[in-house]
N, C-alpha and C positions, 0 to 999 in steps of 0.2 A: 473378544469372540470376532466368530464373522457378523453381519447385521443380519444374513438370511440362511435359512438351510439351502444345500445343492441341489437346483429346480433343473433337471437333464433337458426339459424341452426352452427352458430360456438360455441355458447356456447354448445347443444346440442353435437354435436365433439369433442368437449376438457371433456361432463361429461363423455363419450362413453371412453374416451380414461381415464381420472384418477379417475371416480368414482364422482358420484354427489355430494357425499359429501367432495367433495375436491377441488370443486370449488364454489368462489362466490363472492357477488360484491364486489369491492375494493371499501376503506376508505379513508379518508384521510392522517391515519398512513399511507399507501401503497405509498403514493408520493415519485417519483422518483424527486429526484433534481426539486419540485414543480408539477411534473406532474402526474398526478391522471391517472391510467391504468384504463380499464375496467371493470378487471376478475381478480384476482388470484385463483392460481393451485396452488397447493401442490404437490409436489411428494417426495417418499420413497427410491429410486431407480432407476439406469440408464434406467432399462426396462423403468420403468413409464415416465421419462426425456424424454424417446426417441419417446413413442406414442405419449407423449402431442404437440410435436414440427413438428413432424408429424401433427396433426390434426392444427394444428396453421397455418403452410407451404400452407396446403388445402384448407385453410380461407383467406390468406394471413395476419395474424396477425404480428404485430408486440410483441416481446418478449423479457421482461427485466430479468436476473435472480437476486435472492435476497438471501442471505444467511441467516446472521443475521439482515442485515438491518443496520449496525454501519453507514457504508460508501456509503449510497443509495442518499446521496449530495453530494458525492464527484463526482468529472469531470465537466462537461457541462449535461445542460438538456437535455432529448433524444428526438428527435422528434417527435415522436409518441410510445407511450405504451399501447398499446392492453391490452397485458396478462403480471403480474406479476409471474413469476414462484417461488417457495419460494420452496428453498430446506432444509431447517430447519430440516424435517423431515428425511433428508437424511443422516443420523447419525451414526457415532459409527467405532471404530476402525478394522481396515482390517484383519491385521494381523502387530504383531510387531518380527522383527527377528532381537531379538538382539545381537547374535553373529553375522552380517553382519551390525550393525548398520544401521537398516534400519525400517522405520516404515510408513505402509500403511494404509488411512483413509477418510472415506466419507467424499467429500466436505462440508456438513452441518456440520462437527464435529466441536465444539468449540475447539481452538487455548489452551484454557486451558487443555482440556482434551489428547492433545497431548503432551501436559509438561509434566504434570502427570504420563501418559503412560512410556512415557521416563526416567521420574527419579526414577521409580519403579527398573531401571536393572543402577541406578549412569550415565544416559545416559540424551542426552537434545536435545532437536530441536533450536538453536539461532537464531530465529526467535520470536523475544521479542518487538513488537509493542504495543505503550500504549492500546490501546483498548484489554482489557481481553477478550471481548465480541467475539471479531473478531474467524472467520470462517476459516476451512485448506484452503475451495477453494475461500475464500474472500481475502485471503492475499495473493494467487496466484496471484486471478483477477484484484487487486491494487497494486501489487507486490509491498507489505508493510511491510519493513523490522523494527529494529529498531539497538540499540547501537552494538549487536553482528555481524550485518554487515559489521566492519571495518577489521575483522580479518577472519570470517565464511565465509563470501561470503553473498550477497541478495538470495531474494527467490530462483531466477534465478539459483543460484550455488546448490541451497540443494534441488531442485524438481529433480527427477531422473527417476519419471514418473509419467502419465496424464491417464485420461479418458478425452476424451468431446464427446459430443454429438452436432452433427451441425447442423445446423436451418433445415435442410429436414427429421432429427431423424437417420441419419446417426450417430451411435457410430464408435468412434476411439478411437485408443490408439498410447502412444507415450512411448517411453522407457522399464525401466522394474522394475524390485524389487530385481536388485541386482547394489553394488556403479558401477561399470566396466560396462555400456553395452554401444554395438557402435552400435545396430540393427538400421538401420531407421535412420530419421530425427530426432534432436533434435526438436520437435515441443513445448516441455515445456515451452522451452524459447522464444517461437513466442507468446504463451497464455497468460503469465505471463504480467505484468501488461494493458492488452489489453480491459480489463476493460466489460467484457461476451462479446465486437462486434465481435467476431472470432466464439463464443463455449458456450456451457454449458458446464461447469467444473463437473463433477462427480464422482472424485475419485483420488489421487493423494499419490504423493509416496514422501516421503521424506529421506536423507541421515542423517544419527542421528551425534553424538559426545559426546566420556567421558563427563563427570563434572569434573571440574578442583576440587581439596582439598582444594583447598585454595583461596580466591580473597583479594584484596587490590586498593581501590581507591586513586589515591594522585588528590589533588584541590588547585589550587593556583587562587587570584582574581589579576587583574592588569588593567589600566587607560584606556589602548590603546590598538586598534586593530593593529597595531605592534606590540606592547609587546605580544595581544593574538595569533600571527602569531607565534611570535619565541619559544612559548613554544608550540606550535602544531607543530611545525617543528621538533623540539627537541624531543617529543613523535615519532615522525616519522620515524625516522630516528633512533634513539636507537637502543640497543643491547637487550632492557629487554622486547621487544616483548610487546604492550600493544594490547588488544584483544578490546579495544574501548576507541575513544578520544571524548571526547562530550563538549561542551561549550553552556553556558547559560548568555546570558544578557538582563532583561527585560525593560530595554528602552534605545529611543538612546541614545549615547554620553555617557550612565550609566559604571557601574562597568562589568566589563566581566568576569568570571569563568569559567577556562577550568581543565577539570576535564578527567583524563584518569583510563584504569580500567585495573590492573595486575590481573593474576590464573597463577597456578599450585600448586607445593609440596608445603606443610606446612614448614613455617621458610623461606625457597629459595626464595619464593615469597616477605614477607614481607622485608626479605633484600635487594633484587632487589627494593620494593617498594622505600623505605628508601634512597638509592641511586640515585635513580632516581628523587627524591624529594625533594633533597639537590641540582641538579643541576638546576631546575627550579624554586627553592624557593619555595614549594609548602609544604604539609602538608601529612600525610600519614590516611587513615581510615579505618576502619574494615565494614561499612557498604557503602554505593552506598548515594549519593547527596541526595536530598528530592527531586530533578527535574528531575532527572537520568532518561530516557526511557520515559519522559513527553512532551508532545506537550505542546508549549508557547499560548495555545486557549483553549477555551471554548467551548461547544458543539452548542453555538449559533453564536458565531465568525467568522468574515474572515479568510482565513487559507490561505497560501500560502507556496509556496515551492522553494526555490534557489539554485542555482549550480553554481559554478564556480570553476575550478583546483584548486586541494587542495594546491598548492604553488599560491593560490591567495585572500587567507583566507583576506587578509588585503583590499582587494580591494571588495569583497563581502560584508564586514563589513560598510567600508565606505563608498562605494554605498547606502549602506542600510539607513546610516546618512544622504546621501546629502538628497534622495529623500524623507527623510522622513521629512527635514526641509523644502523642496521645497513646500510638499502639507501640511504640518502643521499635518500631522499622529505621531501618536507614537509606531513603530511597535515593540514587544517584538520577541526576537530571541532565541532559541534554537538548538541543532540538531549534526549532526556528522560533524565535525568540521576536523576531520581527512581526511574526506571524502569530503571536501568540501560541504554540501548537508547543509544546515540549513532550520528549517520553522522560517514560521514569523506570530504572531496575532496580527487582527486588530479587535476592539470591532466592534459589527454591527451595532452600533449606527452612525458612523464612515461616513463620506458625502460620497457615489459610485460615485460620479465623482472623488472625492480627492483619493479615493481607485485605480481606474483603471487610473488615471495619475500617483501614485506613481509605479503599476507593467509595465506601458508605460517604464517609466522612468530607472528599472531595467532591463526588458528587451535589452535595448542598450546598461547594462553596463557589464551586468553576462550572463551566457552560458543560461540561463533559469531564466524563473521565471511562474510558474505555481498556477493561481487560485486554490484550493485543494477543497476548500470549499468556496461560498460565500452566502450572503443572495440573496434575488432575483433580487432587484435593481443593487446590483453590479455586480449578473451575467448578466443583460440585458445589463450593460456599457462596456465588456470589453468578449473577446473570452478566455475562462477560461483556454485553452493551447497555446495560442500564436499562431504568424505565424512558419508553418514548412518550411524547405525548401525545395524549387520544386524536388529537386532528391528525398528527401523523403518521401516526401507527395504524390506524384505518386506512389511510392514502396506501399504504405502502399493501396494506394484505387485498386490496383492489387491485393495484398492480399486477404485485404476483397470481390474484388468478386470473387474469386474462391474457398472463404471459408465461405462466405453469399452471393451469387449470388443478391439476393430478397432486400439486404439491411433490412432484418426484424430483426438481430440480437439488442439490445441497438443501436439502431440509432442514431448519432450525438454523444454520449456520450463520444467517443475519439477523440484524438487530430485529426487534419484537418474534424472533421464530420462526419469520417468513423462509 
């Protein structure tokens, strides 16, 4: 059902701000984690976003921003969503300063476009999530990275500038278009992973890296969590400097494949890979494994994000096995073993109560266990984000109060219900 009944005055104000043709009634395809907005407003630039948010503020409408929509079912459902702000038309490369290794783009630009633009200058944006439909603003709002995060850093490390429109329509900027920029506060890190709860991202500026001339992958398959952790530990401390360390385990207690990516100069990279493969009992390949950089779940499955210290990988794997045995579930695991961050996939048909029990058990044994995406019944059975430390929760609420005093931007989508 729509979040609110139709308000003619509010719709008229939105049409005045964005144009009659850019406002429409929401449909089931516009639902945000099961909540259907009343309207959808399309915006193609920062000024239009500002005008729409001013109109929404005037009529106290709640607003949820959307890029490609690929992650609208991630996180918690919003408490209210009067307006879905569609930013897909706010697309395009603003500037590619190849000499400075910097790329600026509008938030609705597909990530693939940024990759293609950088590649034309033999450069890369090492943000490589599985979802190729993701947008530049979407990966910042959800802090979505990929295997490259191990060496190059995550989104917050590669983001050097950002333009954001606040809930009242105020346009703000942080950072700049050069890598060494120290003016003002680095608010980009604050917006990264905030799920649209602090402001609407309209432009971003990323730091790029050169593309290596050669890539190699080393893969080893073992039977126990301890053996997998030993291999990962070898990779983490070796002088060969892997740029990614990933793990794949299709079922609890099953075989575990650990793979590392090396890159650099031709021949030298292969020699490093061969030497490292001998140390871990692995084999060298000139292509990544088929599962590399992919989530272990399908579009309708339940998805978890699990985290522990990198040195505690054995604990992460064995804790998941124990919780799976106790609940009768069979989560598939895959992800950044070198960082201690794994994704788990569970079929949508699994018993919601059992899924909730598994998550609760993991929260008691790991640093965190987040329900990244879940069916409606699973979301009803648990808090997707889990309990937050009192001090952190208080700080998050103070930040929310400062940036969005009316709590109208994606209310309830992020941790702590903000």
